[in-house]
C-alpha angles and dihedrals in degrees: 000000000000092000091049090047092054092046092049089052091051094245120152115245148153110219129192105192129196093228143012110291112228089209094058107017093233143077094226128067130177140169133027119293109253091354091273118155123243115274123261092253094064109108094208109024092186127117110286128210116210115196137169103233114217122209092198110117088358090278092148088070087075089070130085103194130197090205120019123193119197111192100171145350101198117161109276140135089034088158084071102037104030095220141013095255091062090046091052092048087056089055087054088053088051091057089053087065094063107118123245110279092023132121139237118210112190135176111247118255101015095125102243119138106209118224113265096229096135092219101098137051118240124218132178134209134190141149091256129064120263099074132086092258129028143143129248138179092032120177140155118240122175088349095303130106118251119190151138123250119223117203137162091273096050136274134325109207137202103024122165124195116216095219131053131236137081091249090057090048090053090050089049089056090054092046093049089050090054089049090053093049090051093048097244114168123253095242092057093047093051092048093048094053094046094049096043108120100184133233130296113264091016103111087318117179108228097170126015116179130146093257101030137038125184121192126183120204138177091221110144103150124074093244091050092048091051091049092050095049092045091053091052091047091052091053097041107026095159098047132088111251119212119191129198111199129186110193113225119218127001091238094053091047090050097045097045102028096125092046090050090051093052092050094046090051087071087076125088089219132014129203110187125199127200118280115275104227099201105172096352139091118228118281116220112255094009109115140135088255089059089054094043091054089060095052110095105206128108100232108060135122146160116247131182117235092243090056097047101091091051091047093053093044089055094047102039095197122209095225118016125189126186113200133183147087099235127077095306087108088073088066095051096079096048091045093050092047092051094046093047090057094053115093109228 
C-alpha cells in the first residue's frame, strides 16, 4: 500500500515487496512514474526505498530506516528466538537503528518498548481514538470499507479502500499515516486507496460466483488465519466457510499448536493437509493429526494433497479458503479451474 501510495503521488522510489502486487504484476518497483518530480508538499523529495522488513533470523537488523512501521510482534520464529520476550527485545533493537530525524510508527498495544535514543519521533496508530492516527465513521458498502482518517492536523473524510477485510483496513491506516508523515497530498492518498488492488495470495479471490466463492491466502500464522477467516465471515455471514490449511514448519506447528487450533475453530469445516517442512526435518510427535486433535469443531478431517480435488468436488463448499505458505499455492490453479467449470 505504501509503495502504491508513493507511486500514485508521483514520488520516486525503489520498493521490495513481500508479494506480487496485483496493481503492477511484480514485487519490485523503481523509478518515478512518468519522470515527474515529487510535489512541493513532500518533506523529503529524495528517492525512497520501501522494504518489507523480516524478523526471521534477525535480518531486519541490517536496515537503518528513516521511517519504520511496526504492525505486529506476534510470537513467531521461536526456533530462532527461543521465546517471545527475546523476540520483542530484538524489535526494540530494530527501533534503535532508526536514523536521526526519522520516525517510528507503531500499532498501539503490541508490547514493544522502543529504544530511548532520542533521535526519532514516535507515533501510534489504532482503530480506536487515543492515538496519533485512527479511523472513524467506518462502514462497509458494496463489500468495500468506507471511513474517515483522523490525524494530528485534522480529519480526512470520505475514503474508500479498494479491497475488503479488517486486516486490509488496518494496513490502510498505517499506510495513510506514513503518507501524512511524508506530506503526501489528500487527493493522491484517496486515489491510491481506491485503486489499490491488493497482493496475490493475500485474500485473493480465485472464483466468485453467486453460489460459490474461492479465496486463496498466504496465512500461515494463527493471527493471520483468524484475520482471513474473519474477513470472509464479514463478507459472507450466512454462508458455510470451509478452510483448507497446510501447516508450515514443524517448529511453528509445535510452538503455536493451541493458537492454531483456536483460529481454525472459526471455520465451519476444516480440511487439514500434512505439514510442509520447508527448511526443517520432522520433529517427533509433531504432525497434522496432532493439530487436528486440538481443533474442537465437528466437521474436520485430514486429506492428502492428491485427494484434495476429489474431496472438494464431492463437498462443493459455499465459501472455500486455502491457507498456507508451503506448496499449497500449486493447488490453487487446479482448484479454481475445477470450481469454475461446475454449474452452481
